[in-house]
mmCIF file of the C-alpha atoms, coordinates in Angstrom:
data_MODEL
# 
_entry.id   MODEL 
# 
loop_
_atom_site.group_PDB 
_atom_site.id 
_atom_site.type_symbol 
_atom_site.label_atom_id 
_atom_site.label_alt_id 
_atom_site.label_comp_id 
_atom_site.label_asym_id 
_atom_site.label_entity_id 
_atom_site.label_seq_id 
_atom_site.pdbx_PDB_ins_code 
_atom_site.Cartn_x 
_atom_site.Cartn_y 
_atom_site.Cartn_z 
_atom_site.occupancy 
_atom_site.B_iso_or_equiv 
_atom_site.pdbx_formal_charge 
_atom_site.auth_seq_id 
_atom_site.auth_comp_id 
_atom_site.auth_asym_id 
_atom_site.auth_atom_id 
_atom_site.pdbx_PDB_model_num 
ATOM 1  C CA . MET A 1 1  ? -21.939 5.347   48.169  1.00 0.00 ? 1  MET A CA 1 
ATOM 2  C CA . GLN A 1 2  ? -21.876 4.679   44.407  1.00 0.00 ? 2  GLN A CA 1 
ATOM 3  C CA . ALA A 1 3  ? -18.981 5.253   42.032  1.00 0.00 ? 3  ALA A CA 1 
ATOM 4  C CA . PRO A 1 4  ? -19.690 8.061   39.558  1.00 0.00 ? 4  PRO A CA 1 
ATOM 5  C CA . MET A 1 5  ? -20.643 6.981   36.035  1.00 0.00 ? 5  MET A CA 1 
ATOM 6  C CA . THR A 1 6  ? -18.095 7.888   33.400  1.00 0.00 ? 6  THR A CA 1 
ATOM 7  C CA . GLU A 1 7  ? -18.501 8.122   29.657  1.00 0.00 ? 7  GLU A CA 1 
ATOM 8  C CA . PRO A 1 8  ? -16.521 5.598   27.571  1.00 0.00 ? 8  PRO A CA 1 
ATOM 9  C CA . LEU A 1 9  ? -13.526 7.008   25.720  1.00 0.00 ? 9  LEU A CA 1 
ATOM 10 C CA . GLY A 1 10 ? -13.888 7.315   21.954  1.00 0.00 ? 10 GLY A CA 1 
ATOM 11 C CA . THR A 1 11 ? -16.598 5.736   19.900  1.00 0.00 ? 11 THR A CA 1 
ATOM 12 C CA . PRO A 1 12 ? -17.332 2.033   19.920  1.00 0.00 ? 12 PRO A CA 1 
ATOM 13 C CA . ALA A 1 13 ? -16.001 -0.065  17.064  1.00 0.00 ? 13 ALA A CA 1 
ATOM 14 C CA . PRO A 1 14 ? -18.523 -0.967  14.384  1.00 0.00 ? 14 PRO A CA 1 
ATOM 15 C CA . SER A 1 15 ? -20.128 -4.321  15.016  1.00 0.00 ? 15 SER A CA 1 
ATOM 16 C CA . SER A 1 16 ? -20.090 -5.399  11.382  1.00 0.00 ? 16 SER A CA 1 
ATOM 17 C CA . ALA A 1 17 ? -17.337 -5.847  8.832   1.00 0.00 ? 17 ALA A CA 1 
ATOM 18 C CA . HIS A 1 18 ? -18.871 -3.129  6.649   1.00 0.00 ? 18 HIS A CA 1 
ATOM 19 C CA . ALA A 1 19 ? -17.086 -0.169  8.189   1.00 0.00 ? 19 ALA A CA 1 
ATOM 20 C CA . CYS A 1 20 ? -17.095 2.820   5.853   1.00 0.00 ? 20 CYS A CA 1 
ATOM 21 C CA . LEU A 1 21 ? -13.779 4.346   4.900   1.00 0.00 ? 21 LEU A CA 1 
ATOM 22 C CA . PRO A 1 22 ? -13.405 7.777   3.376   1.00 0.00 ? 22 PRO A CA 1 
ATOM 23 C CA . TRP A 1 23 ? -12.712 7.731   -0.355  1.00 0.00 ? 23 TRP A CA 1 
ATOM 24 C CA . TRP A 1 24 ? -9.183  9.046   0.084   1.00 0.00 ? 24 TRP A CA 1 
ATOM 25 C CA . ALA A 1 25 ? -8.235  6.169   2.405   1.00 0.00 ? 25 ALA A CA 1 
ATOM 26 C CA . LEU A 1 26 ? -8.338  3.851   -0.616  1.00 0.00 ? 26 LEU A CA 1 
ATOM 27 C CA . VAL A 1 27 ? -7.337  6.228   -3.403  1.00 0.00 ? 27 VAL A CA 1 
ATOM 28 C CA . LEU A 1 28 ? -4.207  7.785   -1.893  1.00 0.00 ? 28 LEU A CA 1 
ATOM 29 C CA . PRO A 1 29 ? -2.315  4.524   -1.272  1.00 0.00 ? 29 PRO A CA 1 
ATOM 30 C CA . ALA A 1 30 ? -3.221  3.307   -4.770  1.00 0.00 ? 30 ALA A CA 1 
ATOM 31 C CA . LEU A 1 31 ? -1.997  6.559   -6.341  1.00 0.00 ? 31 LEU A CA 1 
ATOM 32 C CA . THR A 1 32 ? 1.190   6.456   -4.296  1.00 0.00 ? 32 THR A CA 1 
ATOM 33 C CA . PHE A 1 33 ? 1.881   2.874   -5.391  1.00 0.00 ? 33 PHE A CA 1 
ATOM 34 C CA . ALA A 1 34 ? 1.243   3.766   -9.034  1.00 0.00 ? 34 ALA A CA 1 
ATOM 35 C CA . ALA A 1 35 ? 3.549   6.801   -8.786  1.00 0.00 ? 35 ALA A CA 1 
ATOM 36 C CA . LEU A 1 36 ? 6.337   4.680   -7.302  1.00 0.00 ? 36 LEU A CA 1 
ATOM 37 C CA . LEU A 1 37 ? 5.945   2.108   -10.078 1.00 0.00 ? 37 LEU A CA 1 
ATOM 38 C CA . LEU A 1 38 ? 6.156   4.867   -12.689 1.00 0.00 ? 38 LEU A CA 1 
ATOM 39 C CA . LEU A 1 39 ? 9.294   6.231   -11.061 1.00 0.00 ? 39 LEU A CA 1 
ATOM 40 C CA . ALA A 1 40 ? 10.907  2.810   -10.950 1.00 0.00 ? 40 ALA A CA 1 
ATOM 41 C CA . PHE A 1 41 ? 9.729   1.574   -14.357 1.00 0.00 ? 41 PHE A CA 1 
ATOM 42 C CA . GLY A 1 42 ? 8.784   4.652   -16.334 1.00 0.00 ? 42 GLY A CA 1 
ATOM 43 C CA . PRO A 1 43 ? 9.101   5.050   -20.090 1.00 0.00 ? 43 PRO A CA 1 
ATOM 44 C CA . THR A 1 44 ? 12.792  5.949   -19.795 1.00 0.00 ? 44 THR A CA 1 
ATOM 45 C CA . ALA A 1 45 ? 13.623  2.783   -17.865 1.00 0.00 ? 45 ALA A CA 1 
ATOM 46 C CA . ALA A 1 46 ? 11.701  0.595   -20.305 1.00 0.00 ? 46 ALA A CA 1 
ATOM 47 C CA . SER A 1 47 ? 13.274  2.156   -23.388 1.00 0.00 ? 47 SER A CA 1 
ATOM 48 C CA . ALA A 1 48 ? 16.768  2.032   -21.904 1.00 0.00 ? 48 ALA A CA 1 
ATOM 49 C CA . SER A 1 49 ? 16.663  -1.692  -21.241 1.00 0.00 ? 49 SER A CA 1 
ATOM 50 C CA . GLY A 1 50 ? 14.476  -2.669  -24.168 1.00 0.00 ? 50 GLY A CA 1 
ATOM 51 C CA . GLY A 1 51 ? 13.005  -5.613  -22.239 1.00 0.00 ? 51 GLY A CA 1 
ATOM 52 C CA . PRO A 1 52 ? 9.606   -6.334  -20.721 1.00 0.00 ? 52 PRO A CA 1 
ATOM 53 C CA . VAL A 1 53 ? 8.845   -4.599  -17.450 1.00 0.00 ? 53 VAL A CA 1 
ATOM 54 C CA . LEU A 1 54 ? 7.348   -7.480  -15.437 1.00 0.00 ? 54 LEU A CA 1 
ATOM 55 C CA . PRO A 1 55 ? 10.508  -9.624  -15.265 1.00 0.00 ? 55 PRO A CA 1 
ATOM 56 C CA . GLN A 1 56 ? 12.494  -6.529  -14.261 1.00 0.00 ? 56 GLN A CA 1 
ATOM 57 C CA . LEU A 1 57 ? 9.983   -5.779  -11.519 1.00 0.00 ? 57 LEU A CA 1 
ATOM 58 C CA . LEU A 1 58 ? 10.124  -9.324  -10.180 1.00 0.00 ? 58 LEU A CA 1 
ATOM 59 C CA . GLU A 1 59 ? 13.927  -9.275  -10.233 1.00 0.00 ? 59 GLU A CA 1 
ATOM 60 C CA . ARG A 1 60 ? 14.032  -6.026  -8.259  1.00 0.00 ? 60 ARG A CA 1 
ATOM 61 C CA . VAL A 1 61 ? 11.553  -7.378  -5.720  1.00 0.00 ? 61 VAL A CA 1 
ATOM 62 C CA . GLN A 1 62 ? 13.705  -10.483 -5.265  1.00 0.00 ? 62 GLN A CA 1 
ATOM 63 C CA . GLN A 1 63 ? 16.816  -8.330  -4.846  1.00 0.00 ? 63 GLN A CA 1 
ATOM 64 C CA . THR A 1 64 ? 15.044  -6.157  -2.301  1.00 0.00 ? 64 THR A CA 1 
ATOM 65 C CA . LEU A 1 65 ? 13.904  -9.170  -0.289  1.00 0.00 ? 65 LEU A CA 1 
ATOM 66 C CA . GLY A 1 66 ? 17.401  -10.626 -0.392  1.00 0.00 ? 66 GLY A CA 1 
ATOM 67 C CA . HIS A 1 67 ? 16.608  -13.601 -2.624  1.00 0.00 ? 67 HIS A CA 1 
ATOM 68 C CA . HIS A 1 68 ? 19.233  -13.904 -5.305  1.00 0.00 ? 68 HIS A CA 1 
ATOM 69 C CA . PRO A 1 69 ? 18.518  -16.342 -8.112  1.00 0.00 ? 69 PRO A CA 1 
ATOM 70 C CA . GLY A 1 70 ? 21.383  -18.718 -8.355  1.00 0.00 ? 70 GLY A CA 1 
# 
């Protein structure tokens, strides 16, 4: 007596590294990141401090990660 053949679950993974992603899988995270940057460092934040944005961004990242320059 033979065991019945069953179909594999799902679809097999692509064999190459060139798997196609839908366009929105790349665009939505990029737009979300850009929107968060604008909220954090928008024109009002830049004009209020009067300084360049990049050092402020790096300082906030360091504060978030818990690294305090000493």
